[in-house]
Every structure is written in structure tokens, then in C-alpha cells.
C-alpha positions, 0 to 999 in steps of 0.5 A: 124539466120534462122529457118532452122538452128534452125531445124538442131540444134534440129535434131542434138540434137535429134539424138546426131549425125551430120551424122544421123541428115543429113540423117534424114533431107535429106541433106549432112552431110557437110551442117549440120556442116556448119549450126551449125558452122554459128549458133555458129558464130552468137551466139558467143558460142560453142553449142557442144563439139566434140570428134571424132564422139561423140558430147555433148551439152555445157552449152550454148548449153543446154540453147539454146536448150530450147529456140530453142524448144520454138521457134519451138513449137510457130511456130507449134502453129502459123501454127495450129492457121492459119488452125483453122482460115480456119475451119481446125482441127489441132494441136498435139495429144499425145495418149497412148495405151496398147500394145494390143490396139496399135497393133490391134485397133490403126492402123485402128483407126489412118488410119481413123482418119488421113484420116479425119484430115490430119493436126493433128500431132500424137505421140504415147506412148505404155505401160501398164495401170499402166504406162499410168495412171502415164503419164496421171497424169503428163500431158505427154499424152493427152488421152489413151485407156487402161483397165478401171481403178478401181479408176478413181477419177482423170480421165474422163473415157468412156467405149468403149467395153468389151472382155473376157479373154482367155487362150493362149496355144500352139496349140499342147498342151493337154489343147488346145485339151480339149478346142476345144469343149467349155469352160473348168474350169480354174482349169484344168490349175492348174498343168501347168506353167503360163507366166506372163506379166510385173507388170504394166500390168492389165493382170498380176493381172487379172491372179493372181486373176483368178487363186486364184478364181479357187482355186489354186496358179499359178506356174510361169514359166516366167514373165516380158514379152511383149504381143508378147514375151508372145505369142511366149513363149506360142507357144513354150509350155513353159506355158499358159497365160491369154490373151484378145481375141483381142490379138489372131488376127493373133496368129494362125500363131504363133501356139497359140490357144485361149482356152475359160474358165469358173469358173471363167469367166473373162473379161476386159473393155477397155476405153477412158481416159483423166485427169480431167481438161486437156484441151479438144482440137478439136483434142482430141474430133475428136479422141474420136469420131473415137474410139467410131465408131470403138469400136462397131467392137470389 
């Protein structure tokens, strides 16, 4: 059994397709089929059932899959250990981020980070703050950048920066014209429909809180969207949305205006979070330092 055979087997499992695995690995499809065939012959079992182009792991294949993953992980760890022995920071880091951070802060942060630490493998999970908190609790991610949680007993939280929430409106709308000269009371938007984010987003609860503090219950036009989708709905003048300042970077090209509002004034604090007791690796410390450096620009 060769390590290359294990690599090919795992890629076939990941993509559930021989041809796609071959394309991913940069080899011809027959080479993948031959490698799996030799592996099955050496092990004396069928790893996949095949029905036309559809494949499925057998029970023996599922058992071997778990072992193969372990072997691959051990090889990665051995590689990281050798780099560490030479004083090189290495390892794998699974990072979580809210969509606004993933789109507007992480590209610059990761470019800086990987330039300094090219031997660290990065995995990214993008989701709302509620989901990220769950992933931290499960240990599915190492750390994340999200809105500072109110209840953080189980987390280590370091604030990075605070930004105002603003009203996203169609650039051609009446409310955008009203806000062109300065902040307007939020109650001015009481008769305009609102577009809400998904329930796991802090921005959804912030919108409801802000409208109620301004003395009205928002009329909901649409709900359940992601950041890009919500901004496009706003650009189509289907309603307005409470949106963080960071998200307006490039929003003008969509025809969306950022309208400052008051009464109440709302903001959010973004923070670097990790689960208490979760091992702090050199890779995690290095990423935290980079995010702190960049936070002063936001």
C-alpha cells in the first residue's frame, strides 16, 4: 500500500466521483481507477460499489475511510513537527467569520498572514454569529471573528473594533435623499418595509431592537437573506435594511446608499473569539496578532 493510493482514495471519497477526483489531482481518470483497483486487491475487499457513474462506499470502505483520514492527519502532523523543529510556525487553523468580515476584512488579513506564515493551512467557515458560537462550542473551528457576544462565559473574547449600524437604502430613494445632509431619526423609516437577515445573524435582532426603540414595529418585506442578497434587494428598492458600515464597501456600485441615523444610534463591536480551554497554538496566536494589526483600520 502506497501513500499515493490513500491520497487518491480520500479524494474520490471527498468528491464522490472518479473523474472529478482525477481532475482535482491532475491525473488521468484511468490512473485513479487503477489505483483504487490495486488498493482493493491488496486489501482483499471492495471499497466502493459502482452503478454506472454513481459510486458509494461499502461498509469496508467506510471503515478504511476512517483509518485513511487518520493516516493523512498523522502525516500532516509529522510535517508540522518537522517544520517546528526548524523554528517555522506551521499547522492547520480553522477560522470562522461572519459574512461581512469574510468579505471585507479577511482577504487582507489572510493575505498578510499567509505571506508571513506560508506553512499554515487555513480552512474558513463563514456563517452568522449564532452558528459560529455553536461551532466554537463543538470545537469545529479554532477561532472566529464575529460580533461580540453578550453571554461569553464559555468564550475568550477580545474586542477588535466598533462600527456604526447604518440604514441601507436604494440610492434613488426618498430616504437616501433625506439622509444626504446628515443623520435622520430612525422613525422616519417607520412606513418603509424592512429586509431582514437570517435568524442566526446578530443584525436581525439588532434591527428589531432598533425599530422598537424608535417607537415602531418594522413592516417586513423579505427575510432570511445573506448580506449580498439583502443589499441587492435594497438596491431594487424593495425595502431598507440595517447594515454595518463595513458592508458598504463597494455597495455604491449596486446602487445602495448608506444613510446615517439617530434616535437610537446603534453600533456593533467585532471581536476575536475562541472557546475557553481550547488549545492556543502558535498558528492561532499569529492570526490573532494580524487581526489586531488590521483592526485599527476599521
